[in-house]
C-alpha positions in Angstrom: -16.3 7.4 181.9 -17.8 4.5 183.5 -16.2 2.5 186.6 -14.4 0.0 184.8 -13.2 2.6 182.0 -11.7 4.4 184.9 -10.3 1.4 186.0 -8.6 0.2 182.6 -8.1 3.8 181.7 -9.6 4.5 178.1 -6.4 5.4 176.6 -4.2 3.2 178.8 -2.7 -0.1 177.2 -5.0 -2.8 177.1 -4.2 -6.2 178.0 -3.1 -8.4 175.3 -4.5 -11.6 176.8 -7.8 -12.8 174.8 -9.0 -13.7 178.2 -8.7 -10.5 180.1 -9.9 -8.8 177.0 -13.4 -10.5 177.3 -13.8 -10.0 180.8 -12.9 -6.5 180.2 -15.5 -6.3 178.0 -18.0 -7.8 179.8 -17.2 -5.5 182.9 -17.5 -2.6 180.6 -20.9 -3.9 179.6 -22.2 -4.3 183.2 -21.1 -0.6 183.6 -23.0 0.4 180.7 -20.0 1.8 179.0 -20.4 0.6 175.2 -17.9 2.4 173.7 -15.2 0.9 176.0 -16.9 -2.5 175.6 -16.1 -2.1 171.7 -12.7 -1.1 172.7 -11.7 -4.2 174.4 -13.4 -6.6 172.1 -11.9 -5.1 169.1 -8.5 -5.9 171.1 -9.5 -9.1 171.7 -10.5 -10.0 167.8 -7.0 -9.1 167.0 -5.3 -10.4 169.8 -6.9 -13.7 168.4 -8.2 -13.7 165.0 -9.1 -17.6 165.4 -11.5 -17.2 167.9 -15.3 -16.9 167.2 -16.6 -15.8 170.6 -14.9 -12.5 170.2 -16.5 -11.8 166.8 -19.8 -12.9 168.1 -19.5 -10.6 171.2 -18.8 -7.4 169.1 -21.6 -8.4 166.5 -23.9 -8.6 169.4 -22.6 -5.0 171.0 -23.3 -3.5 167.5 -26.9 -4.9 167.8 -27.0 -3.4 171.0 -26.1 -0.1 169.9 -28.9 -0.2 167.0 -25.7 -0.6 164.3 -27.4 -3.5 163.1 -25.7 -3.0 159.4 -22.3 -3.8 161.1 -23.6 -6.6 163.2 -24.9 -8.1 160.0 -21.8 -7.8 157.9 -19.3 -8.9 160.7 -21.8 -12.3 161.2 -21.8 -12.9 157.6 -18.1 -12.4 157.3 -17.7 -15.1 160.2 -19.7 -17.4 158.1 -17.4 -17.3 155.4 -14.5 -18.9 157.2 -13.8 -22.5 156.5 -12.7 -23.4 160.2 -15.7 -23.0 162.1 -17.2 -26.4 163.9 -21.0 -26.8 163.7 -21.8 -25.3 167.2 -20.0 -22.3 166.2 -21.8 -22.3 162.7 -25.1 -22.6 164.4 -24.0 -19.7 166.8 -23.3 -17.2 164.3 -26.3 -18.0 162.3 -28.6 -17.3 165.4 -26.8 -14.1 166.2 -27.2 -13.5 162.2 -31.0 -14.2 162.7 -31.1 -12.1 165.4 -29.1 -9.1 163.4 -31.9 -9.3 160.8 -35.0 -9.6 163.0 -33.8 -6.2 164.9 -33.3 -4.7 161.6 -36.9 -5.4 160.2 -35.7 -7.8 157.5 -38.4 -10.4 158.5 -38.4 -12.9 155.6 -34.0 -13.0 155.8 -34.7 -13.5 159.7 -37.4 -16.2 159.2 -35.0 -18.0 156.5 -32.1 -17.8 158.9 -33.8 -19.3 162.1 -34.9 -22.0 159.8 -31.7 -22.9 158.7 -30.5 -23.2 162.5 -33.5 -25.3 163.0 -32.2 -27.6 159.9 -29.2 -27.9 161.5 -30.7 -28.4 165.0 -34.2 -29.3 165.1 -34.3 -29.1 168.9 -32.9 -25.5 169.0 -35.2 -23.5 171.6 -34.4 -19.5 170.8 -34.2 -20.6 167.3 -38.3 -21.9 167.6 -39.3 -19.1 170.1 -38.1 -16.5 167.4 -39.8 -18.1 164.7 -43.5 -18.5 166.5 -43.3 -14.9 167.0 -42.0 -14.0 163.6 -44.6 -16.2 162.0 -47.3 -15.1 163.8 -46.4 -11.5 163.1 -46.0 -12.4 159.6 -50.0 -13.7 159.8 -48.5 -17.8 159.0 -50.4 -18.6 162.1 -50.6 -22.0 161.0 -46.7 -22.5 160.7 -46.6 -20.7 164.3 -48.9 -23.0 165.8 -46.9 -25.8 164.5 -43.7 -24.3 165.4 -45.2 -23.7 169.2 -46.4 -27.3 169.2 -42.7 -28.3 168.6 -41.4 -25.9 171.1 -43.9 -26.9 173.6 -42.8 -30.3 173.6 -39.3 -29.7 173.9 -40.1 -27.6 177.0 -42.2 -30.4 178.4 -45.5 -28.5 178.5 -48.9 -28.8 176.9 -48.7 -26.9 173.6 -52.8 -26.3 174.1 -52.7 -22.9 175.8 -49.9 -21.9 173.3 -52.1 -22.9 170.4 -55.1 -21.1 172.0 -53.5 -17.7 172.2 -52.3 -18.0 168.7 -55.5 -18.8 167.3 -57.1 -15.6 169.3 -54.4 -13.7 167.6 -55.5 -14.9 164.4 -59.2 -14.1 165.1 -58.2 -10.6 166.1 -56.4 -10.0 162.9 -59.5 -11.4 160.9 -61.8 -9.3 162.5 -59.7 -6.1 162.2 -59.8 -7.3 158.5 -63.7 -7.8 158.3 -63.2 -11.3 158.1 -65.9 -12.3 160.7 -66.7 -16.1 159.7 -62.8 -16.7 159.5 -62.3 -14.8 163.1 -65.4 -17.2 164.4 -63.9 -20.1 163.6 -60.4 -19.4 164.8 -62.2 -18.2 168.3 -64.0 -21.6 168.3 -60.7 -23.6 168.0 -59.2 -21.4 170.7 -61.9 -22.3 172.9 -61.7 -25.8 172.4 -58.2 -25.9 173.3 -58.2 -23.2 176.1 -61.9 -23.1 177.8 -60.8 -20.4 180.2 -59.3 -18.0 177.7 -60.7 -14.8 178.8 -59.5 -12.7 175.6 -61.1 -15.3 173.6 -64.9 -15.0 175.2 -64.2 -11.4 174.9 -63.3 -11.2 171.3 -66.3 -13.9 170.7 -68.8 -11.6 172.4 -67.7 -9.1 170.5 -68.4 -10.6 167.1 -71.5 -11.8 168.2 -72.6 -8.4 169.1 -71.5 -7.0 165.6 -74.1 -9.3 164.0 -76.9 -8.2 166.7 -76.9 -11.6 168.5 -77.6 -10.3 171.5 -78.1 -13.7 173.3 -74.7 -15.2 171.8 -72.9 -12.1 172.8 -74.4 -12.5 176.3 -73.7 -16.2 176.6 -69.7 -15.5 175.5 -69.8 -12.1 177.8 -71.1 -14.2 181.0 -68.2 -16.5 180.7 -65.5 -14.1 181.6 -66.0 -13.5 185.4 -66.7 -17.2 185.5 -63.2 -17.6 184.4 -62.2 -14.9 186.2 -63.8 -12.4 188.6 -60.9 -9.7 188.3 -61.8 -9.7 184.4 -65.3 -9.2 185.3 -65.2 -5.1 184.9 -64.2 -5.8 181.3 -67.8 -7.3 180.5 -70.2 -5.6 182.8 -70.8 -2.7 181.0 -71.5 -5.0 177.8 -73.5 -7.7 179.8 -75.6 -4.6 181.1 -76.0 -3.5 177.5 -76.4 -6.8 175.9 -79.8 -7.8 178.8 -81.1 -3.9 177.7 -81.1 -4.9 174.2 -83.1 -8.0 175.0 -85.5 -5.9 177.0 -84.4 -7.6 180.4 -82.7 -4.8 182.0 -83.1 -6.0 185.5 -81.9 -9.8 184.9 -78.5 -8.1 185.0 -78.9 -7.1 188.6 -79.9 -10.8 188.9 -77.2 -11.9 187.0 -74.7 -9.9 189.6 -76.6 -11.3 192.6 -76.1 -14.8 191.3 -72.4 -14.2 191.2 -72.4 -12.3 194.8 -74.0 -15.3 196.0 -71.2 -17.7 194.4 -68.6 -15.5 195.8 -69.5 -12.7 198.5 -66.4 -11.1 198.7 -66.4 -10.3 195.2 -65.8 -6.3 194.8 -66.0 -6.3 191.3 -69.5 -7.7 191.0 -70.7 -5.6 194.0 -69.5 -2.5 192.8 -71.2 -3.2 189.6 -74.6 -3.8 191.3 -74.5 -0.6 193.2 -73.6 1.1 190.4 -76.8 -0.4 188.2 -79.0 0.0 191.7 -77.9 3.9 191.7 -78.2 4.5 187.7 -82.2 2.9 188.5 -82.8 5.6 191.3 -82.5 3.0 194.0 -80.1 4.9 196.0 -80.8 2.9 199.3 -80.3 -0.3 197.7 -77.2 0.7 196.0 -76.0 1.8 199.7 -76.4 -1.3 201.3 -74.7 -3.2 198.6 -71.6 -1.0 199.2 -71.7 -1.1 203.4 -72.2 -5.1 202.6 -68.7 -4.8 200.6 -67.1 -2.2 203.2 -67.7 -4.3 205.7 -66.6 -7.5 203.9 -63.2 -5.5 203.1 -62.8 -3.1 205.5 -59.1 -1.8 204.3 -60.4 -1.4 200.6 -60.5 2.3 199.6 -62.7 1.7 196.4 -66.2 0.8 198.0 -65.6 3.6 200.7 -64.8 6.3 198.3 -67.7 4.6 196.1 -70.1 5.0 199.2 -69.0 8.4 200.0 -69.8 9.7 196.2 -73.4 7.8 196.5 -73.8 9.8 200.1 -72.4 13.1 198.4 -75.3 13.8 196.2 -77.7 13.9 199.4 -75.6 16.2 201.4 -77.5 19.5 201.6 -74.4 21.8 202.2 -73.4 22.4 198.7 -69.9 23.5 199.9 -69.7 20.3 202.1 -70.6 18.0 198.9 -68.3 20.1 196.8 -65.2 19.7 199.5 -66.1 16.1 199.3 -66.1 15.7 195.6 -63.1 17.8 195.0 -61.0 15.3 197.5 -62.5 12.2 195.8 -61.5 13.7 192.5 -57.7 14.5 194.1 -57.4 11.1 195.2 -58.6 9.4 191.9 -56.2 11.7 189.8 -53.3 10.3 192.1 -54.5 6.7 191.3 -55.5 6.4 194.8 -59.1 5.6 193.7 -60.7 4.7 191.0 -63.7 6.8 189.4 -67.0 5.7 190.5 -68.2 6.0 186.9 -65.6 3.6 185.7 -65.9 0.8 188.4 -67.9 -1.5 185.9 
Protein backbone atom coordinates (compact mmCIF):
# COMPACT_ATOMS: atom_id res chain seq x y z
CA UNK A 1 0.00 0.00 0.00
CA UNK A 2 1.38 3.44 -0.90
CA UNK A 3 2.19 6.18 1.57
CA UNK A 4 -1.01 8.12 0.92
CA UNK A 5 -3.00 4.90 0.83
CA UNK A 6 -1.78 4.27 4.37
CA UNK A 7 -2.68 7.82 5.31
CA UNK A 8 -6.31 7.53 4.21
CA UNK A 9 -6.64 3.80 4.83
CA UNK A 10 -7.50 1.56 1.87
CA UNK A 11 -10.74 0.35 3.45
CA UNK A 12 -11.49 3.29 5.71
CA UNK A 13 -14.33 5.66 4.92
CA UNK A 14 -13.42 8.11 2.17
CA UNK A 15 -14.23 11.83 2.26
CA UNK A 16 -17.59 12.79 0.83
CA UNK A 17 -16.48 16.13 -0.62
CA UNK A 18 -15.63 15.88 -4.35
CA UNK A 19 -12.69 18.28 -4.12
CA UNK A 20 -11.18 16.31 -1.22
CA UNK A 21 -11.62 13.11 -3.19
CA UNK A 22 -9.85 14.60 -6.21
CA UNK A 23 -6.98 15.70 -3.99
CA UNK A 24 -6.78 12.21 -2.54
CA UNK A 25 -6.70 10.75 -6.06
CA UNK A 26 -3.88 13.10 -7.04
CA UNK A 27 -1.84 12.14 -3.99
CA UNK A 28 -2.41 8.47 -4.75
CA UNK A 29 -1.20 8.91 -8.33
CA UNK A 30 1.89 10.72 -7.07
CA UNK A 31 2.40 7.78 -4.73
CA UNK A 32 2.01 5.44 -7.74
CA UNK A 33 -0.92 3.73 -6.08
CA UNK A 34 -3.29 3.62 -9.05
CA UNK A 35 -5.73 1.24 -7.40
CA UNK A 36 -6.23 3.71 -4.57
CA UNK A 37 -6.51 6.57 -7.05
CA UNK A 38 -9.29 4.69 -8.84
CA UNK A 39 -11.09 4.26 -5.55
CA UNK A 40 -10.99 8.01 -4.87
CA UNK A 41 -12.08 8.90 -8.41
CA UNK A 42 -14.91 6.39 -8.47
CA UNK A 43 -16.25 7.89 -5.24
CA UNK A 44 -15.79 11.41 -6.65
CA UNK A 45 -17.91 10.48 -9.66
CA UNK A 46 -20.68 9.25 -7.39
CA UNK A 47 -20.37 12.28 -5.09
CA UNK A 48 -21.02 14.72 -7.93
CA UNK A 49 -22.33 13.01 -11.05
CA UNK A 50 -22.79 16.38 -12.73
CA UNK A 51 -19.07 17.15 -12.63
CA UNK A 52 -16.98 16.35 -15.71
CA UNK A 53 -13.42 16.48 -14.37
CA UNK A 54 -13.67 13.34 -12.18
CA UNK A 55 -14.92 11.32 -15.16
CA UNK A 56 -12.12 12.59 -17.39
CA UNK A 57 -9.54 11.88 -14.70
CA UNK A 58 -10.91 8.37 -14.19
CA UNK A 59 -10.76 7.72 -17.93
CA UNK A 60 -7.18 8.90 -18.06
CA UNK A 61 -6.35 6.61 -15.16
CA UNK A 62 -7.82 3.65 -17.05
CA UNK A 63 -5.65 4.57 -20.05
CA UNK A 64 -2.56 4.81 -17.86
CA UNK A 65 -3.25 1.27 -16.66
CA UNK A 66 -3.69 -0.01 -20.20
CA UNK A 67 -7.45 -0.45 -19.83
CA UNK A 68 -8.15 1.36 -23.09
CA UNK A 69 -11.58 -0.21 -23.63
CA UNK A 70 -12.86 1.10 -20.29
CA UNK A 71 -11.42 4.54 -21.02
CA UNK A 72 -13.08 4.67 -24.44
CA UNK A 73 -16.43 3.64 -23.04
CA UNK A 74 -16.27 6.20 -20.25
CA UNK A 75 -15.31 9.07 -22.55
CA UNK A 76 -17.93 8.10 -25.14
CA UNK A 77 -20.57 8.07 -22.40
CA UNK A 78 -19.49 11.55 -21.36
CA UNK A 79 -19.94 12.83 -24.90
CA UNK A 80 -23.55 11.61 -24.86
CA UNK A 81 -24.34 14.02 -22.03
CA UNK A 82 -26.48 17.03 -22.91
CA UNK A 83 -25.16 19.26 -20.13
CA UNK A 84 -21.56 19.62 -21.34
CA UNK A 85 -20.41 23.08 -22.33
CA UNK A 86 -18.22 23.50 -25.45
CA UNK A 87 -14.97 23.45 -23.48
CA UNK A 88 -15.93 20.27 -21.64
CA UNK A 89 -16.95 18.60 -24.89
CA UNK A 90 -13.57 19.45 -26.40
CA UNK A 91 -11.78 18.04 -23.34
CA UNK A 92 -13.73 14.80 -23.59
CA UNK A 93 -12.96 14.53 -27.32
CA UNK A 94 -9.24 15.04 -26.69
CA UNK A 95 -9.27 12.27 -24.09
CA UNK A 96 -11.22 9.95 -26.40
CA UNK A 97 -8.76 10.62 -29.23
CA UNK A 98 -5.88 9.78 -26.89
CA UNK A 99 -7.67 6.53 -25.97
CA UNK A 100 -7.98 5.56 -29.63
CA UNK A 101 -4.34 6.43 -30.24
CA UNK A 102 -3.15 4.41 -27.26
CA UNK A 103 -5.27 1.47 -28.40
CA UNK A 104 -3.85 1.55 -31.93
CA UNK A 105 -7.09 2.70 -33.57
CA UNK A 106 -5.30 5.15 -35.84
CA UNK A 107 -8.16 6.08 -38.18
CA UNK A 108 -10.51 6.72 -35.26
CA UNK A 109 -7.87 8.73 -33.43
CA UNK A 110 -7.27 10.88 -36.51
CA UNK A 111 -10.99 11.44 -37.03
CA UNK A 112 -11.49 12.42 -33.39
CA UNK A 113 -8.54 14.83 -33.30
CA UNK A 114 -9.86 16.40 -36.50
CA UNK A 115 -13.19 16.86 -34.76
CA UNK A 116 -11.32 18.64 -31.97
CA UNK A 117 -9.70 20.95 -34.52
CA UNK A 118 -13.07 21.62 -36.15
CA UNK A 119 -14.28 22.86 -32.76
CA UNK A 120 -11.00 24.49 -31.71
CA UNK A 121 -8.70 25.22 -34.69
CA UNK A 122 -5.86 26.44 -32.46
CA UNK A 123 -5.74 23.35 -30.24
CA UNK A 124 -2.00 22.66 -29.84
CA UNK A 125 -2.30 19.13 -28.42
CA UNK A 126 -4.56 18.00 -31.25
CA UNK A 127 -2.24 19.47 -33.88
CA UNK A 128 0.80 17.79 -32.32
CA UNK A 129 -0.94 14.44 -32.22
CA UNK A 130 -2.22 14.72 -35.78
CA UNK A 131 1.22 15.57 -37.16
CA UNK A 132 2.59 12.37 -35.64
CA UNK A 133 -0.42 10.26 -36.64
CA UNK A 134 -0.49 11.49 -40.23
CA UNK A 135 3.23 10.92 -40.62
CA UNK A 136 2.91 7.46 -39.11
CA UNK A 137 0.12 6.76 -41.60
CA UNK A 138 2.45 7.98 -44.40
CA UNK A 139 0.19 10.91 -45.23
CA UNK A 140 3.16 13.24 -45.16
CA UNK A 141 1.67 16.14 -47.10
CA UNK A 142 -1.15 16.36 -44.56
CA UNK A 143 1.38 16.09 -41.73
CA UNK A 144 3.45 18.91 -43.24
CA UNK A 145 0.43 21.19 -43.60
CA UNK A 146 -0.56 20.49 -39.99
CA UNK A 147 3.01 21.13 -38.80
CA UNK A 148 2.94 24.52 -40.54
CA UNK A 149 -0.22 25.43 -38.63
CA UNK A 150 1.32 24.18 -35.40
CA UNK A 151 4.59 26.10 -35.76
CA UNK A 152 2.72 29.26 -36.67
CA UNK A 153 0.74 28.99 -33.44
CA UNK A 154 3.93 28.28 -31.49
CA UNK A 155 5.63 31.29 -33.05
CA UNK A 156 8.35 29.19 -34.70
CA UNK A 157 9.55 28.75 -38.25
CA UNK A 158 7.96 25.70 -39.90
CA UNK A 159 10.98 25.04 -42.12
CA UNK A 160 12.87 22.69 -39.79
CA UNK A 161 9.77 20.67 -38.93
CA UNK A 162 8.88 20.35 -42.60
CA UNK A 163 12.42 19.27 -43.44
CA UNK A 164 12.35 16.54 -40.79
CA UNK A 165 9.03 15.23 -42.13
CA UNK A 166 10.33 15.20 -45.69
CA UNK A 167 13.39 13.25 -44.60
CA UNK A 168 11.10 10.73 -42.94
CA UNK A 169 9.07 10.61 -46.16
CA UNK A 170 12.26 9.94 -48.13
CA UNK A 171 13.38 7.17 -45.79
CA UNK A 172 10.02 5.43 -46.12
CA UNK A 173 10.13 5.76 -49.91
CA UNK A 174 13.70 4.46 -50.08
CA UNK A 175 12.83 1.48 -47.92
CA UNK A 176 10.04 0.62 -50.37
CA UNK A 177 12.31 0.94 -53.41
CA UNK A 178 10.93 4.29 -54.61
CA UNK A 179 14.35 5.90 -55.04
CA UNK A 180 13.32 8.78 -57.31
CA UNK A 181 10.57 9.81 -54.94
CA UNK A 182 12.99 9.57 -52.02
CA UNK A 183 15.55 11.76 -53.80
CA UNK A 184 12.94 14.43 -54.56
CA UNK A 185 11.83 14.46 -50.94
CA UNK A 186 15.41 14.85 -49.74
CA UNK A 187 16.10 17.70 -52.14
CA UNK A 188 13.03 19.51 -50.83
CA UNK A 189 14.08 18.78 -47.25
CA UNK A 190 17.51 20.29 -47.86
CA UNK A 191 15.97 23.42 -49.37
CA UNK A 192 14.11 23.84 -46.09
CA UNK A 193 17.07 22.89 -43.89
CA UNK A 194 20.51 22.80 -45.55
CA UNK A 195 22.02 21.73 -42.22
CA UNK A 196 20.04 18.49 -41.89
CA UNK A 197 22.64 15.80 -41.20
CA UNK A 198 19.99 13.13 -41.55
CA UNK A 199 19.09 14.37 -45.04
CA UNK A 200 22.70 14.49 -46.25
CA UNK A 201 23.31 10.98 -44.93
CA UNK A 202 20.23 9.61 -46.67
CA UNK A 203 21.05 11.40 -49.94
CA UNK A 204 24.56 9.95 -49.92
CA UNK A 205 23.15 6.45 -49.48
CA UNK A 206 20.78 6.91 -52.39
CA UNK A 207 23.56 8.13 -54.64
CA UNK A 208 25.88 5.30 -53.59
CA UNK A 209 23.19 2.73 -54.40
CA UNK A 210 23.17 4.06 -57.96
CA UNK A 211 27.00 3.89 -58.06
CA UNK A 212 27.13 7.67 -58.30
CA UNK A 213 30.25 7.91 -56.18
CA UNK A 214 30.94 11.59 -56.84
CA UNK A 215 27.42 12.57 -55.84
CA UNK A 216 27.58 10.36 -52.75
CA UNK A 217 30.93 11.89 -51.86
CA UNK A 218 29.51 15.40 -52.20
CA UNK A 219 26.53 14.57 -49.98
CA UNK A 220 28.51 12.85 -47.24
CA UNK A 221 31.14 15.60 -47.25
CA UNK A 222 28.44 18.00 -46.04
CA UNK A 223 27.99 16.15 -42.77
CA UNK A 224 31.19 17.20 -40.96
CA UNK A 225 30.80 20.68 -42.45
CA UNK A 226 27.42 20.93 -40.75
CA UNK A 227 28.36 19.22 -37.49
CA UNK A 228 31.88 17.99 -36.75
CA UNK A 229 30.54 15.69 -34.03
CA UNK A 230 28.71 13.67 -36.70
CA UNK A 231 31.82 13.13 -38.78
CA UNK A 232 32.32 9.51 -37.65
CA UNK A 233 28.99 8.66 -39.32
CA UNK A 234 30.47 9.34 -42.75
CA UNK A 235 34.24 8.94 -42.57
CA UNK A 236 34.20 5.23 -43.52
CA UNK A 237 31.79 6.04 -46.36
CA UNK A 238 33.98 8.90 -47.56
CA UNK A 239 37.01 6.61 -47.55
CA UNK A 240 35.10 4.03 -49.61
CA UNK A 241 33.89 6.68 -52.07
CA UNK A 242 37.37 8.06 -52.62
CA UNK A 243 38.66 4.52 -53.12
CA UNK A 244 35.90 3.78 -55.64
CA UNK A 245 36.95 6.87 -57.58
CA UNK A 246 40.57 5.68 -57.57
CA UNK A 247 41.67 8.50 -55.26
CA UNK A 248 42.26 6.87 -51.85
CA UNK A 249 44.90 9.41 -50.82
CA UNK A 250 42.40 12.23 -51.33
CA UNK A 251 40.54 10.99 -48.26
CA UNK A 252 43.55 11.85 -46.14
CA UNK A 253 43.77 15.26 -47.83
CA UNK A 254 40.09 15.78 -47.09
CA UNK A 255 40.66 15.01 -43.41
CA UNK A 256 43.71 17.28 -43.25
CA UNK A 257 41.58 20.09 -44.66
CA UNK A 258 39.01 19.55 -41.93
CA UNK A 259 41.75 19.54 -39.29
CA UNK A 260 43.23 22.75 -40.68
CA UNK A 261 39.84 24.39 -40.31
CA UNK A 262 39.35 23.08 -36.79
CA UNK A 263 42.61 21.80 -35.27
CA UNK A 264 40.92 20.43 -32.16
CA UNK A 265 38.50 18.19 -34.06
CA UNK A 266 39.17 14.79 -32.44
CA UNK A 267 37.05 12.79 -34.88
CA UNK A 268 38.85 13.98 -38.00
CA UNK A 269 42.25 13.42 -36.37
CA UNK A 270 41.35 9.93 -35.22
CA UNK A 271 40.04 9.09 -38.68
CA UNK A 272 43.25 10.37 -40.23
CA UNK A 273 45.38 8.36 -37.81
CA UNK A 274 43.43 5.23 -38.62
CA UNK A 275 43.74 5.81 -42.37
CA UNK A 276 47.48 6.30 -42.07
CA UNK A 277 47.88 3.23 -39.87
CA UNK A 278 45.87 1.12 -42.32
CA UNK A 279 48.32 2.17 -45.04
CA UNK A 280 51.28 1.19 -42.87
CA UNK A 281 52.42 4.72 -42.09
CA UNK A 282 52.62 4.10 -38.37
CA UNK A 283 54.98 6.96 -37.55
CA UNK A 284 52.71 9.46 -39.30
CA UNK A 285 49.68 8.03 -37.51
CA UNK A 286 51.50 8.27 -34.19
CA UNK A 287 52.36 11.91 -34.85
CA UNK A 288 48.71 12.75 -35.56
CA UNK A 289 47.65 11.08 -32.31
CA UNK A 290 50.37 12.78 -30.26
CA UNK A 291 49.23 16.16 -31.58
CA UNK A 292 45.69 15.33 -30.55
CA UNK A 293 46.82 14.24 -27.08
CA UNK A 294 48.62 17.58 -26.70
CA UNK A 295 45.45 19.42 -27.71
CA UNK A 296 43.14 17.30 -25.54
CA UNK A 297 45.28 16.02 -22.64
CA UNK A 298 42.26 14.85 -20.60
CA UNK A 299 40.64 12.91 -23.45
CA UNK A 300 41.13 9.15 -23.05
CA UNK A 301 40.26 8.23 -26.63
CA UNK A 302 43.39 9.56 -28.37
CA UNK A 303 45.56 8.17 -25.59
CA UNK A 304 44.02 4.72 -25.94
CA UNK A 305 44.37 4.88 -29.73
CA UNK A 306 48.02 5.83 -29.32
CA UNK A 307 48.63 2.94 -26.92
CA UNK A 308 46.89 0.48 -29.21
CA UNK A 309 48.95 1.71 -32.15
CA UNK A 310 52.20 1.33 -30.24
CA UNK A 311 51.27 -2.04 -28.76
CA UNK A 312 52.10 -3.64 -32.08
CA UNK A 313 55.69 -2.44 -31.78
CA UNK A 314 56.29 -3.87 -28.29
CA UNK A 315 58.74 -6.76 -28.51
CA UNK A 316 57.70 -8.34 -25.22
CA UNK A 317 54.59 -10.39 -26.17
CA UNK A 318 53.41 -10.63 -22.54
CA UNK A 319 53.55 -6.86 -22.10
CA UNK A 320 51.79 -6.31 -25.43
CA UNK A 321 49.10 -8.82 -24.45
CA UNK A 322 48.59 -7.20 -21.03
CA UNK A 323 48.24 -3.77 -22.60
CA UNK A 324 45.79 -5.05 -25.19
CA UNK A 325 43.78 -6.78 -22.46
CA UNK A 326 43.62 -3.58 -20.42
CA UNK A 327 42.35 -1.57 -23.38
CA UNK A 328 39.73 -4.19 -24.23
CA UNK A 329 38.52 -4.21 -20.62
CA UNK A 330 38.17 -0.43 -20.60
CA UNK A 331 36.26 -0.57 -23.88
CA UNK A 332 33.85 -3.21 -22.53
CA UNK A 333 33.17 -0.91 -19.61
CA UNK A 334 32.38 1.93 -22.03
CA UNK A 335 35.33 3.94 -20.81
CA UNK A 336 36.99 3.86 -24.23
CA UNK A 337 35.88 3.37 -27.79
CA UNK A 338 37.23 0.53 -29.91
CA UNK A 339 40.09 1.77 -32.08
CA UNK A 340 38.58 -0.17 -34.98
CA UNK A 341 35.35 1.79 -34.60
CA UNK A 342 36.82 5.24 -34.24
CA UNK A 343 35.91 6.24 -37.80
